[in-house]
C-alpha positions in Angstrom: -1.2 -27.4 -1.1 1.7 -27.8 -3.4 5.3 -27.0 -2.5 7.4 -25.0 -5.1 11.1 -24.6 -4.8 12.8 -21.9 -6.8 16.3 -20.5 -6.9 16.5 -16.8 -6.5 19.8 -14.9 -7.1 21.4 -13.7 -3.9 21.6 -10.2 -5.4 17.9 -9.8 -5.1 18.0 -10.1 -1.3 14.5 -11.4 -1.0 13.2 -13.2 2.0 10.6 -15.9 2.0 7.8 -13.7 3.4 8.4 -11.0 0.8 8.5 -13.5 -2.0 5.2 -15.2 -0.9 3.6 -11.7 -0.6 4.7 -10.7 -4.1 3.5 -13.9 -5.7 0.2 -13.7 -3.8 -0.3 -10.1 -4.9 0.3 -10.8 -8.5 -1.9 -13.9 -8.6 -4.6 -11.8 -6.9 -4.1 -9.1 -9.5 -4.6 -11.4 -12.4 -7.6 -13.0 -10.9 -6.1 -16.4 -10.2 -6.7 -16.2 -6.4 -9.4 -14.6 -4.4 -8.5 -12.0 -1.8 -8.8 -14.6 1.0 -6.7 -17.2 -0.9 -4.0 -14.7 -1.7 -3.9 -13.5 2.0 -3.6 -17.1 3.1 -0.7 -17.8 0.6 1.1 -14.7 1.8 0.5 -15.6 5.5 -1.7 -12.5 6.4 -5.2 -11.8 7.4 -7.4 -10.4 4.7 -7.0 -6.9 6.2 -3.3 -7.2 6.5 -3.0 -8.4 2.9 -5.1 -5.5 1.7 -2.7 -3.1 3.4 0.4 -4.5 1.7 -1.1 -4.7 -1.9 0.0 -1.1 -2.5 3.6 -2.2 -1.9 3.3 -4.2 -5.1 1.3 -1.7 -7.1 -1.8 -3.9 -6.9 -5.3 -2.4 -6.4 -7.6 -3.9 -3.8 -10.4 -3.5 -6.3 -10.1 -6.3 -8.8 -12.9 -5.3 -11.3 -12.8 -5.6 -15.0 -14.1 -2.7 -17.2 -17.6 -4.2 -17.5 -18.0 -4.7 -13.7 -16.7 -1.2 -13.1 -19.2 0.4 -15.6 -22.0 -1.6 -14.0 -21.0 -0.4 -10.5 -20.9 3.3 -11.7 -24.3 2.9 -13.4 -25.8 1.4 -10.2 -24.3 4.2 -8.1 -25.8 6.8 -10.4 -29.2 5.1 -10.2 -29.1 4.7 -6.4 -31.3 7.1 -4.5 -31.2 7.8 -0.8 
C-alpha cells in the first residue's frame, strides 16, 4: 500500500480518520474502489463503512444507468 502525505489547512479541523473516510467514500463513489477496498482504506468493516457513506452524500448503490435499468427490468419480470 502507498503512503500519501498531504498538507491540510488547520482551519478545516479534519482528523486522520475523517480524511481517510472522505477519500474512501469518494473513490468508492467514482468506482475506483470496491466497497471492501474502500472500507479497508477508511478503517471500517463493510457494514460500518456503508453506514457512514451517507455522511458524505454517497449512495451504497453504485450502479450506472444501464445496470439500474437492467435491475428494474429483471424485477418487473420476476414472478413469485
